[in-house]
N, C-alpha and C positions, 0 to 999 in steps of 0.2 A: 886677030879675032879668033876666039876659041870656039870650037864646035862640040856640042855635047854628043857623047857617044853612048850607045845601048851596051851594057855588059853582054858579051858574047855567050852563047849557049852551046853546048856540045851535046851530042846525042849518041847514044849505045843502043844497037839493037840487041834484044834478048829473047831467045825462045822461051823463057820462063819469067816473063815480066810480072805476072801475078804472084809468083813465089818471091820475086824481089820486094813486092809491097808487103808480103808477110815478113821478110827479113827485117824491113825497116821497123815493123811492129814489135818483133822480138828484140831489136835493138833497144827499143824504148823501155821494154819490160826487163831488160837485163837478164834475160833467161838463162844464158849460159854462166852467168856470174858466179853461182855457187860452185861450179866445176872449177873455175879459175881461182876460187878462193881456198878450196878444200883438196884439190887433186894436185899432188907435187911429185911429178916423175922425174927420176934421177937421170937426166939426160941433158947434154950440153946443148945450148942454143946457138946455131949458127946464124940462121935467118929467122926461122920461125920458132917460137916457143913450144914445147911439147903440148900444152893446151890448145894453142892456136891450131895444131896439126889435128887434134881430136875434134875441134870446132869445125875444121874443113871436111872431115869425115862425117860429121853430123849434117852439114849443108848438103853434101853430095847425096846422103840418104834421102832428103826431102826432095832432091832434084831428080829422084828416081834411079839412083845408081845401084845396081844389084851386085856390084863389085867394086872395091875400093880403086881399082885400076881405071875406072871410069871417071875419076876425079878430073883428070885432063880434059876429058871430052865434055862433061857437064858443068864444071866449075871453072877451070883455068881458061877455057875458050870463051867464057861469058862474064867479062869485067864488070858489066853492070850489075851482075846477080851477086858477085862476091863484095863488090862495093856497098850493095844495100844490106848486106850482113855486117858490114863494118871491117871488111878485110880489103887491104889494098891489092894483095895478090894471094895465091893460094900455094900450099906446098905440094911437091911432087908426091905422086902416089906411093913411091918406094920409101920416102922418108916418113910418111903417115904410118906405113906398115912397120918401120923401124921403132917408132914411138910406142905402137902397140905392143910389139915384142918386148920392149924394155919395161913393161908394166909389171908390177909385183903384186903379191898378195896383200900388201898394205895399200897400193893404189886402187886395188877392187873395192877395199873397205872404204877408202876414202871417196870413191865414185858412188857406192851405195849412200853414203851420208850426203853428198851432193844432191843425188836424186831425190832423196827424202826431203831435202830443204826446198827443191824445184815443186815438188808435188804439193807441199804444205802451201806454197805461195800461190800456185797458179790453178789447182784442180778444184772441181766440184765436189769430188769424193771426200776430200779432207773437210770440207765446209757442209757435209750432209747433215740435215735436220734429223736428228735421231728420234726425238720425241714425236715427231710427226709421222714418220713412216720407217720401216725397216731398212737398214743398209744391206744390200744383196751382194755378196761376193761370190763369184764363181772362181773355181780352181780346177785346173787341168794340167795334163803333161802332153808334150809333143816331141817328136824325134828331130834331131839336128844332125843329118848325115855329115860325115867327114872321112878324111883319110885314115887308114889304119895306124899310121905312125903318130897321129895326133894323141895329146895327153887326155887320158881317161876315155879314149875311144874304144868302145867295146860292142860286141853284137848285142842288139837289143831290139825293141819294138819300133820298127819303121814301116809305115803304110806302104804295102805293095812293094817292098824291098827286101826281099828274103836275104838273110845272111849278110845285111849290111851293117857297117860299123858306124858309130856315131855317139853323140851325147843326147841327153834329155834336157829340155826346157820346161821348167815348172813356172806357171803364170797364175797370178791372182788378179781378177778383173773386177772393178767396181762396175757392176752391169748397168746399172740406171744410167751412167755416164760414159760408158764405153772406154774408161781410163784403165791404164795398166797400174796397178798399185805396187805390185812386186814381179819382176822376172829374175829368176835364178837357174843357173846351169848346173846340171848333175851329170855323173857318168852315164854311159849308155845302158847299163842294167838298171838304173835306179828306176823304181816304180813310185807311184803316188802313196803307197803305204809307208814308204821311207820318207818321201819328200814332204809330206803333209805338214807335220809339225815344223819344220824350218820355215816353211812358206807362210803358216799362220803366225809364227813369232816374228817374222820379218814384217808382215802386215801390221801387226800390234805396233811395232815401232814406227812404221810410216805414218799410220793413221793415229798413232798415240791414243790407242784404245785403253780405256779404263773399265772398271766393273760396270758403271751404268751404260757406257756406249756398247760394251760386248753384249749385254742382253738385248740390245736392239740391232744386232748384227746377225745376219744369216749366212751360213755357209752352205752352197749348193754344189755337191760333189758327185762325181760318178763312182761306180763300183770300186775302183782302185782304191779309195780312200773310206770305203764303207765298213771296215772291219770293226767288230765290237770294241776293241782297244782304242782306235782312233776316234770313234764316234763318241765313246765314254770320256776321252780326253777332251773333246771339244765341249761335251755336256757340263763336265766339272768346271770349265772355264766360263760357264753360264752363257754359251753362245747358242743361237738357234741353228738347227741342222735340218737339211733337206737332201737325202742322198739315197744312193742305191746300195743294197746290202752287198757286202764283199763275197759272201759264200753263196755259190751257186746251188750247193747241196742243200744247205738251210732253206734257201728260197724255194727250190723245188718241194721240200717237205712241207713247207708253209702253204704253198699254193694248193698241195693236195688236201689241206683241211678247209679250204674256203667252201662254204655252203652256197653262196649265191654270187654269180657273175653277172656282170653288166656289160652289154656290148658298147664299145666306143664308137659313137656316130661319125667321129672324123676319120678314123683309121679302120678300114675293113678287116675283119679278122682278129682285132684286138679286144681282149676282155679284161676287165679290172674288178678287183673285189677286196672287201675288208678282210684283214687277218684278225680273227677274234681271239686267238691265242695271247695270253698276257705276255708282254715283252719284259720278262724279269731280268734279262742280262744287262739291261741298261740302267744308269744311275738316275736318269729322270724319265718321267712319262713320255712315250712316243706313241705315235700312229703308225701302223704299218699297212701297207696296201700292196696286194699281189696283182701282177701285170703279166699276162700271157698272150703270145701271138702263136698262129698256126705256122709252122715251118714247112719248107717245100716237101719234105717227106711225110707230111701229115701229122707229125708229132707237135705237141705243144712246147714252146720254149718261152722263157720269161724271167723275171726278177721280182724283188720286193723292194719297195720303196720305204724309208724310214723317215719320219718327219716329227718335229716338235711344234709345228704350226697349229694353231687353232683353225676351225672352219671360217671364222671371220677374217683371219689374217690371210689365209690361202685364197679366199674369194677376192679379197682386195688386191692381192697380188696379181691375179689373173684377170683384173678389172672386169669382174662380173657384178651384176646388180646385187645389192645387199640382201633383198628379199629372197634370193635364191640360195641363202645359207640354210633355209629350213627344207630344202629339196636334198635328200641324202644322195641321190645318184649325181646332182650336179657337184655336190661337194667332193664326192669320191673322184669324179673325173678332173676336178680343178686341182687336186694333189697331182695327178698324173701329168696334166697339162703344164703345171708349173715346172715340173721336172724337165719336160720336153723343151721348154724355153731355153735351156742350156745351149741347144744348138744355134740359137739366135744371139747367144752371149758370147762366152769365152771361145767356143769352138769357130764361130764366125770371125772372131777378132784375130785368132791364130791364122786361120785361112787368109784373111786380108793382109796380114803382115807378110805371108808368104808371097802372096801375088803382087801387092802394092810396094812393098819394102824390099823384097828378095831376101827375106830373113834366112833362108836356108842356103843361101848362095855364097856367104862370107863366112869362110872357115879359117881359123887360125890354128897352127900347130901347137902353139902354147895355150894352156888352159886359161891363164891369166888374161892374155891378149883377147880370147874369145869371150870372156866375161865382160871386158870393157866394150867389145862390139855388141854384146847382147843389151848393155846399158844403153848405148848410143841408139840402138833400135827401139828400145822402150821409150826414149825420150822423143824420137822422131814420131813414133805412134801417138803419144800423147799430144805433141804440138799439132798434129793434123787434127786430132779431135777438138782441141782448143780452137784451131781455126775455123772449123766446121760450126762450132757453137758461136763464135764471134760473127761469121757471115750469115748464118742462117736467119736472123732477124730481116736482113735485107735481101737475102736470096734463099726464100723458104725451101726450095727444092734440094738444096744441098744437105738438108737435115737428114735426110735418108741414105745419102751416099756414103760408100765404104771407103777404106783406106786406098784402095787401087783407083777408084774413080777420082777421088781427090787430088792424088798425084798426077794421074794422066789427063784429066779434063779441066781442073781448076788451076794446078800450079803451073801447068804447061800452056797457059794463054800467052802468046807472044806479044811483043809490043816494043816501044821505044823508051828507054830510060833517059830522062833530060837532066844534065849536070848544069849548075849556074857558074859564074865566073870563078867562084871560090872551089870549084869541083866538088860541090854537096849536091845530092839529088834534090831536085825541086818539083819534078813532075814525072809521072808515069803515064805513057799514052798506050792503051791496050789496042791491040789489033782489032778493028771493028768487023773484019770479015770472019773472026772467030765466033762461032754460034754462042759461046758462053760469055763473051766479053761484055755485051750490052747489060746482062743480069749482074755481073760481078762488079763493074765499074762503081755503082753506088755504095756497095758494101766495102769495097777496098778504100774508097774514099773516106767513108765514115771511120774506118779502122784507123786511118791515118790523120785523122782530124787534128789531134793534139801535136802532131809532127809538122804540121802546116805544108804538107805535100799533097799536090793535086793529083787525082787519078781520073782519067776521062778517057774518051775515045778519039781525041783529037779534033773534035768538032767545034767550030766556033759560031 
């Protein structure tokens, strides 16, 4: 007589069970597929292919690794996690480093192309509705410190680190969506005046911007990219511009000619006023607004904003009632407040990557290797943004969470990963003691609905 047997299940504990659920989703989307298709590193395969080693580095970033040396701790020691991302095992940190060091300039170009393909497939920024509203792109530079022997490491601008050597990262952010459109690495002395045009041209390629979409695209830039030549270059390409004037001397002279100042009700001691003098240096009409603040020594300091936006457009961008467009003071302040929002856009995104992804902690001596790490970081950032977008309908509170909190509080929900008799993942049981598990379970279950994988708290 034969007895029926139930196929045995096996369980793997994972400190990052929620991230494992995301890994299954990314597998279904073939997120890393363009990297496999386009990046061809000239390195012999012993156990893992070069692209598999790049993939391991990418998974480690999502797992919170601030250095590639953490691959063993965060990935190799978590077989359920790397199985969820489609890996039977993972490479040693040393061989991942060797692969990065083997990358050439041609590989960097291939990686840029792969990143473009991924962005066009997955992002909201690429699908932006240009006729409906303006596409807002923020651009900024930030210092990436490194050793003095690293390629293109020079003394430059590094916050609170005098005489520090490093490189500069230029970033273009699709601000409405929080997505990185372009990340590019430059030498330590490069400033936005030099980097702006390459960043804009790379963005045009990624977003496939044509004349009609350029007319509906707005660049918001700090003073580093606000020179007359750079602004005119953007205006000639039919972009909208909202930036700060590069010349402090010119800004001071224009502010001295303002006849009427308006106190800012939000910031004590700040005043704004229209610059009445015609802006003849620019190839298209612009509005200019002077802003001044009282310094500690009692003197006034400030700058001048340059904008192609109409009053109706700037009121819409600052989400103010349409009828306030007839209030000259409200319109004046709206131009200033819209520039202030840079702090919640690209500046916050850079800070989030430094805290949540350890962007400044991974430094490679070879410039091409560091460029590859930069692209992996950008992909990790966008993946987290997309995960937040997928989860927010089911877990509304994650909508406002930054990169650090997504990595720390969402991806690090622990639990058990259940394998069936074919060693395929069939279920993820989140730790019910975790304060975020109850809210996340329905969202992750919905995320994996097409994969027929159950996500729950182990309750029956």
